[in-house]
C-alpha positions in Angstrom: 21.9 31.5 -52.9 21.8 34.6 -50.4 22.2 38.2 -49.8 25.7 37.8 -48.0 26.6 35.5 -51.0 25.7 38.1 -53.6 27.6 40.7 -51.8 30.8 38.6 -51.7 30.6 37.8 -55.1 29.8 41.4 -56.0 32.9 42.6 -54.2 35.5 39.4 -55.5 36.8 41.1 -58.2 40.3 43.6 -58.4 37.5 46.4 -60.2 34.8 48.3 -58.4 33.4 51.1 -60.7 29.9 50.6 -60.5 27.2 48.4 -58.9 23.7 48.0 -58.9 21.2 46.8 -56.5 17.1 45.9 -57.1 14.6 45.0 -54.8 11.6 45.9 -53.5 12.8 46.4 -49.5 14.2 49.7 -49.7 16.1 49.5 -46.7 17.4 46.4 -47.5 18.5 47.5 -50.9 20.5 50.5 -49.2 21.9 48.0 -46.7 23.4 45.9 -49.6 24.8 49.4 -51.3 26.6 50.2 -48.0 28.3 47.1 -48.3 29.2 47.0 -51.9 32.8 48.3 -52.7 32.3 50.3 -55.6 32.7 54.3 -56.5 28.7 54.1 -57.0 26.0 52.6 -56.4 22.7 52.5 -58.4 19.4 51.5 -56.8 16.3 50.4 -58.5 17.5 51.7 -61.6 18.0 55.7 -60.2 18.6 57.7 -63.1 22.2 59.1 -63.5 22.8 62.4 -61.7 25.7 64.4 -63.0 26.4 66.0 -60.0 27.3 62.8 -57.9 30.7 62.0 -58.1 31.9 59.4 -60.6 34.8 57.3 -60.4 35.9 53.8 -59.1 37.6 51.8 -56.2 40.4 49.6 -56.2 41.8 48.9 -59.8 39.1 51.1 -61.1 40.8 54.5 -59.7 40.3 56.2 -57.2 40.1 59.9 -58.9 36.1 61.2 -59.3 34.8 63.1 -62.2 31.4 65.1 -62.1 30.1 67.2 -59.2 31.6 69.1 -56.5 34.5 66.5 -56.0 35.6 66.4 -59.2 36.9 69.8 -58.6 39.4 68.5 -56.1 41.2 66.5 -59.0 43.0 69.8 -60.1 43.1 71.4 -57.0 46.1 71.6 -54.6 45.8 73.1 -50.7 47.8 75.6 -49.9 47.9 76.7 -46.3 48.8 80.8 -45.9 50.0 81.9 -42.5 50.1 85.5 -41.3 48.3 87.2 -44.2 46.0 89.4 -42.2 47.0 92.7 -40.7 48.7 91.9 -37.8 50.5 94.0 -35.1 53.9 93.2 -34.0 54.2 92.5 -30.2 56.2 95.9 -28.9 
């Protein structure tokens, strides 16, 4: 019956892989997209973009595929301190 109810229904699931929002008021469509708990939200039939991260929320998992963020799934961050040439205090 309302946008609020539609968002509540869309978010009332244990999954959150993708969502789709269609409408003529672009700003309203964007506002609904921000409220949806899904890893990817497609607005007005937008074409797929393999550079955009793809992955879910909730039980759909938090990992990401595609795009730069996908590489983070395979990397471990390491800090190396004192690597540069440095004179010891005399």
